[in-house]
C-alpha positions in Angstrom: 27.6 15.7 -6.0 27.7 14.5 -9.7 24.5 15.1 -11.7 24.0 11.4 -12.3 23.8 10.7 -8.5 21.6 13.7 -7.8 19.1 12.6 -10.5 19.1 9.0 -9.4 18.4 10.0 -5.8 15.4 12.0 -6.9 13.8 9.5 -9.3 10.0 9.1 -9.1 7.5 6.4 -9.9 4.7 6.9 -12.3 1.9 4.5 -11.5 -0.9 3.8 -13.9 -3.8 1.3 -14.1 -3.5 -1.3 -16.9 -7.2 -0.7 -17.8 -6.5 2.9 -18.7 -2.9 2.6 -19.9 -2.7 3.4 -23.7 0.6 2.4 -25.3 2.4 1.4 -28.5 4.6 -1.7 -28.5 8.0 -0.9 -29.9 9.6 -4.3 -29.0 8.1 -7.6 -27.8 9.1 -11.0 -26.7 6.8 -14.0 -26.7 3.8 -11.8 -27.2 4.6 -9.5 -24.3 5.5 -5.8 -24.8 9.0 -5.2 -23.6 9.5 -1.7 -24.9 6.6 0.7 -25.0 5.8 4.2 -26.0 3.1 6.2 -24.2 1.9 9.7 -23.7 3.2 11.4 -20.5 2.8 15.1 -20.4 3.2 15.6 -16.6 6.3 17.8 -16.1 7.0 16.0 -12.7 8.4 13.0 -14.6 11.7 12.7 -16.4 13.9 10.2 -18.1 15.3 8.0 -15.4 12.0 7.8 -13.5 10.1 4.5 -13.3 6.7 3.5 -14.7 4.6 0.8 -13.0 1.5 -0.5 -14.7 -0.9 -2.3 -12.2 -3.8 -4.5 -12.8 -5.8 -5.5 -9.7 -2.7 -5.0 -7.5 -0.4 -7.1 -9.8 2.5 -5.5 -11.6 2.1 -5.9 -15.4 5.0 -3.7 -16.4 7.8 -2.2 -14.4 10.4 -0.3 -16.3 12.6 2.7 -16.5 11.7 5.7 -18.6 14.6 6.0 -21.0 13.4 8.8 -23.1 10.8 11.5 -22.6 10.2 14.2 -25.3 7.3 16.1 -26.8 4.9 14.4 -24.3 5.9 10.9 -25.3 7.8 8.5 -23.1 9.6 5.2 -23.9 10.1 2.6 -21.2 11.6 -0.9 -21.1 10.8 -4.0 -19.1 12.7 -6.9 -20.5 12.2 -9.3 -17.6 8.6 -9.4 -16.4 6.3 -7.6 -18.7 2.7 -9.0 -18.8 1.5 -6.3 -21.2 0.2 -7.8 -24.5 2.3 -6.7 -27.5 -0.5 -4.8 -29.3 -1.2 -1.2 -30.1 -3.9 0.1 -27.8 
């Protein structure tokens, strides 16, 4: 099986509470963060995994981790982000 398929079949979801999610906005649209950078030092997660930020059961950010290096991850949600475009 090609590496791309094997990785895609084993992707994981990193779920975090919006109240405790600390991030830096790299790109924004209409005041909402569409590309964020955040600390992620858990070795279970890799580029290609998904991050979901929840607030009281509602999804505020849902995106794929595109880069993960030196304990910092970058993720993108260009369609439905509700995270404010600020540095927290």
